[in-house]
Structures are given as C-alpha cells and as structure tokens.
N, C-alpha and C positions, 0 to 999 in steps of 0.2 A: 227199295227205299230211295226216296228222292235225293238227288245230289244237288247241292247248292253252290253258288259261286259268290266270292267276296272279292272286293278290290281293296288293295293295300297302298297306302302312301309309303314308298320305300326309302326316299332319301331327300335331303335338302342341301343347299350350299351356302357359303358365307357371302357370296356376291348377290345372291337372290334366291328365291325359293324355286327349286326345280322339283317337279312332281313326276314320278314314274308310276304308271298303273300296271299292276301285274294280276292276272286272273288266276285264281286257285280254286280247285274243287275239293270238296270233302264230303264225307258221309256223316250225317248226324249220329251222335252216340245215343244209346238207349237212355232215356231220361233217368237222372239219379235222384235219390231222395234228397230233400232239402237238408243241408247240414249247417247248423248255426253254432257259434261259440260265444260265450260271454264270461265274465267273472262276477261272483256274488260280492256281498258286502265284506267278506273276509278275504277277498282276493283269490278265492277258489275258482279254477277253470271249470266251467260247466258246458259240456258238449251235448247238443240236442239233435236228434234226427227225427224228422216228421215224415208223413206219408209221401210216397213218390209222386211224380208227375203223371200226366196223362200217358196211357199206353204201357204203364209198368205196374205190377202188382204191388200194392202198398206194403211196406215193411212193418213188422211188428214194432210198436213204439219202443224206443230204447229207453232204459232208465237213465237218470241223470248221472253223469260221471264227473266227480269233483276231485281236484287234486290241489294240494298245497304243501308247503314245508312247515314243519314245527320249529320250535325254538332251537332245536339241535341240528336243523338242516335236513332232517329226514323227510322223505316224501311220503305223504299221506294220501291215499286214494279212497274215496267213498262212493259207493254206488247206491243211489237212492231210487226206491220205487221199482216195480217189476220183480220177477223171479229170475235169479241168476242160475243158469244150469251150465255145467262144464263137462267136457268129454274126459273120460277116464283113459289116459294114454292116447293111442292112435286108434282105439276101437270105437264101437258105436255105443257102448254103455255110457251113461251120463250120471252125474251126481250133483248135489247141491253143496256149496261150500260150508264147511263146519270148522270149528276150531275153539281155541281158548278165548273166552270172553271176559274173564276176570283172573287176575293173579296178584298174590300178595306174599311177601316174605317178611312176616312181622317179627319173627324171633320173640313171640309173645309169651309171657309167663304170667302166673296168677299168684299174687302174694297172700291171698285169702285162703283159709282152710275150710271155709263154709259156703262161700259165694261163687257163683258162676262169673266168668269173664266173657262178655259178648264180643264176637268177631263177626259183625254183620257185613253183608256185601251190598254193592249197589243194586237197587231193586231191578228185577228182570223187566226189561221194557215191555210195554203193552204189545200184544200180538206177536210175541216171539215164538210161541207154540201155536203155529197156525195149522199144522197138519197132524193127524193122529200118527204117533210114532216119533215126533220131534222130542228130543231128550235133553235134559240137563244132567251133567255129571259133576258132582262136587267131590273133590279128593283133598283130604287133609293129612299132611305129613307131620309127625311129631315124634318126640322121644322123651323118656322119663329118666329121672335121676336114680341113683342106686339105693332105692328103698322100696319096701313092699307095701306101700299104702295105696289107696284107691285113686285112680286117674280116670276121668270121664270126658268123652267127646260127644257132642250132641249136635246133629244137623236137623234143622227145622225148616219147613216149607209153609209159605203163606201166613207167617206169624203177624201178630198185631204190634207187639213191642218186645224188646229184650232189655232186661235190667241186670246190672252187676250186683245181684243179690242172691238169696237162696232159692229164688223162683226161676230166674232166667227168662225163658220165653213165655209169652202169653199168647194164646190163640194159635191157629194153624195145625199142622200135622207133622209129627216126628217121622223122619226118614231113617235116622239111625241114632241110637243113644246107648252107648256101651261103656261099661266100667271094667277096668283091669287093675290088678294090684302087682303085676309083674315088675320086677326091679330091672333097671337098666334096659328098658324095652324100646324097640323101634315100633311105632304105631302108625298104621295107614288106615284111615277111615274113609270109606266110600259111601256116597249117597247118590242114587239114581232117581230121577223124577221124569216121567214121560207122559205125553198126552195120550189118553186112551180113547177119548171121544170129546166132543165139544164141551169145554168147561169142566172136564173130568180128567184127573191125572192118577197114575199109579206110581208107587214108590217102592224102592228096595234099598237096603243098606247092608254093608258088611264091614267088619273091622278085623284087620290082620295085626296081630301082636307078635313081633319077632318072628314073622313067617307063618304063624298059626291062626286059623280062624277062630275068633273069640266071641263074635256076636253077629247075628243076622237079623234083619227086620223086614217086614213087608207092610205096606199101607196103601190107602186110597185117599184122594183129596178132591175138592171141588172148587178150585180157584177160578175166578173169571179171567179168561185168557186175554180179553181185550183191555184189561186194566194192568198196570204195573203190579208185580207180585214180589213181596218181600221174602227173602230166604237168607239163611245165615248159619253160623256155627257158634256154639258156646262151649266152654270147657271149665273143668274144676279139678282140684286136687286136694287131697286130705293133708298133704304136707306142703307148706308154702313153697312156691316156685318149683315144684317137683316135675311138672309137665311143661314142655316147651313146644309151642307151635312153630314149626320151621317153614312150612310152605303151604299155601292154599291155592288150588287151581279150580276153576269152573270152566267146563267144556260144554259147548252146544253141538249137538249132532242132529243134523237135519234128516228127516225121513225122505227117501227118494220116491 
C-alpha cells in the first residue's frame, strides 16, 4: 500500500509567525462507508450509512435509526426500513425481534345484561404479517363475580365494525368466542392468528376458566396483509357488571 507524506504547521509565536515543517508518513485506512447524521422534523436523530468507497465491498444499506425522548424523558428508538436480525446469545442462531405491540389495563365492566361491550384495538398496521408463520397472539385476562350467570369473551379478526348492542361484531372471522357460567372465576382467553400463506391466515382460540379448558376454536381467514387489519375483543354478561376485563395483551411473534 502506498505511503503518503503530509506537512504540518506546528506552532506560532506572539512576536511573529514562526512556521516549523514536520514530515510524517502514514498508511491510508481501508475506505469506510459514508456515515451521515441529521435530525428530522420531530428532533429525532437519523443515522444513515451508504455504500462504501472504492476498494471496499459495499455494506448492506442500514435502516434508519431514530432516537428521541418522550414527555417523560424516556428514550425512544425506532428502526425504519430493512429487516432486523439479532444473534441469540453468543451463538450463530439468529432471530427477529418480537414482543408486545398493544397493552390495555381497562378494568372494564358491562352494565348491560343483553349487549356486548366492544374493546377494539389499534388496527394492525399494513404489512405486519410479511412472512408465513408471523403470528399475532391476543390474551385477555378477566374475572367474574360470585354468581352463576353467563359470561362471554369474543375475539374477532378482520371485522368491519363493532357495536355496543346485541350484535357486537359485524364482518370478519371469530378466533375465540366462549361462554362460561362459573361463579368467582378467573378467565384467560387466548386467540392466535398467523399467516399461513399470502393473504391467508389461520386462527385458533382457547379459554381457561379457573385453570380448566372450557372452549377451543379453529378458523381460517383471508385478510389482505398489505392493508391495515381490524381486530379486537367484545364481552357480555347476563348479570350487570359481572365480568371485569383486567388486562389485554397483544403480542407479535416473527417467524424466523
């Protein structure tokens, strides 16, 4: 590799400019990828890396990395574009990030004895289910009062609307819909929806009532995955305020 020489101005003085020349040699580094940084309109820091210079294999384009603080001073980091793959521990196996995408602690009750109460979620963003096996898991935690009247939890996928009446959901596919009359029960209702092929999904649901399986369901759906998809939960009780929804979690699990 060619060595290069540069000449430096080393010092000056108060009485007049004194110039010392010093020769140095160095070996050029391997060209690095261009690294640029800027902030967007919200003050987020965006770091961009472009293709490398001559003599270096170009890097795979980096997604945009944005950071900012919210109103509570917490640091938010958002990676946009590209596919993020992470190493599992120090081994060679990799995985794609998954996690909770929606959470609510509504302590919701239903004062009606004939109508559903809709607990709809933020629509699943377009192109969330991009690979076959990508999965959405809805889990509803609830409990009932000390009486033996009917309590129902209903999870629906790709619905058109939900009304707080005797109909509840319109359109879409039921993932789980089970009724129990158990008194003083703890009820956990699960709904799983995963991509089986392009614009086709499979669903399965289970309800645990005080530790016992009370209902299972299986279904298929055909929601367009490049569009936002409505999904949610509704519940009813034959005795006013008998069923309380304590916690709702929605988890996304990426297929590796």
